[in-house]
C-alpha positions as CSV (number, residue, x, y, z in Angstrom):
1,M,0.0,0.0,0.0
2,T,1.3,3.4,-0.8
3,L,1.3,6.3,1.6
4,K,-1.5,8.0,-0.4
5,A,-3.7,4.9,0.0
6,V,-3.0,4.7,3.8
7,R,-3.9,8.4,4.2
8,Y,-7.2,7.8,2.3
9,V,-8.1,4.8,4.5
10,V,-7.4,6.8,7.7
11,A,-9.4,9.8,6.4
12,M,-12.4,7.6,5.5
13,A,-12.2,5.9,9.0
14,A,-12.1,9.3,10.7
15,A,-15.0,10.5,8.6
16,G,-17.0,7.4,9.5
17,V,-16.4,7.9,13.2
18,A,-17.3,11.6,12.9
19,L,-20.6,10.9,11.0
20,A,-21.7,8.0,13.2
21,P,-20.1,8.2,16.6
22,E,-22.2,5.4,18.1
23,W,-20.2,2.9,16.0
24,A,-17.1,4.0,17.8
25,L,-18.5,3.3,21.3
26,A,-17.6,0.1,23.1
27,C,-20.2,-2.6,23.6
28,P,-22.2,-2.7,26.8
29,V,-20.2,-5.7,28.1
30,C,-17.1,-3.6,28.1
31,F,-18.8,-1.1,30.4
32,G,-19.9,-3.9,32.8
33,A,-23.5,-4.7,31.7
34,L,-23.8,-8.4,32.6
35,D,-27.5,-8.8,31.8
36,G,-27.5,-8.4,28.0
37,P,-27.7,-11.0,25.3
38,L,-24.0,-10.4,24.4
39,A,-22.9,-11.3,27.9
40,D,-25.1,-14.4,27.9
41,G,-23.5,-15.5,24.6
42,A,-20.0,-14.9,26.0
43,N,-20.8,-16.9,29.1
44,K,-22.2,-19.8,27.0
45,A,-19.2,-19.7,24.8
46,V,-16.9,-20.0,27.8
47,L,-18.9,-22.9,29.1
48,A,-18.7,-24.7,25.7
49,L,-15.0,-24.3,25.6
50,L,-14.6,-25.6,29.2
51,G,-16.8,-28.6,28.2
52,I,-14.7,-29.4,25.2
53,T,-11.5,-29.1,27.3
54,M,-12.9,-31.3,30.1
55,S,-14.1,-34.0,27.6
56,V,-10.7,-34.2,25.9
57,L,-8.9,-34.5,29.3
58,A,-11.4,-37.2,30.4
59,A,-10.7,-39.1,27.1
60,F,-6.9,-39.0,27.9
61,A,-7.5,-40.2,31.4
62,T,-9.8,-43.0,30.2
63,F,-7.2,-44.1,27.7
64,F,-4.4,-44.2,30.3
65,I,-6.7,-46.2,32.7
66,Y,-7.3,-48.6,29.8
67,L,-3.6,-49.0,29.2
68,V,-2.9,-49.7,32.9
69,R,-5.6,-52.3,33.0
70,R,-4.4,-53.9,29.8
71,A,-0.8,-54.0,31.1
72,R,-2.0,-55.7,34.4
73,T,-4.0,-58.2,32.3
74,F,-0.9,-59.2,30.3
75,E,1.2,-59.2,33.4
76,T,-1.1,-61.7,35.0
77,A,-1.3,-63.8,31.9
78,D,2.5,-63.9,31.6
79,S,2.9,-65.1,35.2
80,Y,0.2,-67.7,34.6
81,V,2.1,-69.0,31.6
82,G,5.3,-69.1,33.6
83,E,3.6,-71.2,36.3
84,V,2.1,-73.7,33.8
85,N,5.4,-74.2,31.9
86,N,7.6,-74.1,35.0
87,G,10.9,-75.5,34.0
88,A,10.1,-75.9,30.3
89,A,12.7,-74.8,27.8
90,S,10.0,-73.0,25.7
91,V,9.5,-70.3,28.3
92,N,11.3,-67.1,27.1
93,R,11.3,-64.2,29.5
94,G,13.6,-62.1,27.4
95,N,12.8,-59.4,24.9
96,I,10.1,-60.1,22.3
97,M,12.4,-58.7,19.6
98,E,15.2,-61.2,20.3
99,G,16.3,-63.2,17.3
100,T,14.8,-60.8,14.8
101,A,16.8,-59.0,12.2
């Protein structure tokens, strides 16, 4: 943008504010009016964002609880297999990836 275009935009904005000063005023919420529809909408938006955040956090917590329970299940199954095959040569308690390339 050239300097002439910037001056034109600033002049038009100033003319708009001078001809319609009510457009330049702040909204009622900015002045502390908490009973208007704009304030109600802002409150509902905050509650919606909190709800989304809490549901995502709950999903993470649920997933980690699932992982802990699954690990305990496999831990119990591994100890059971060790008891059944006690002393057998086929029991391998090493890394699963051993012997692979």
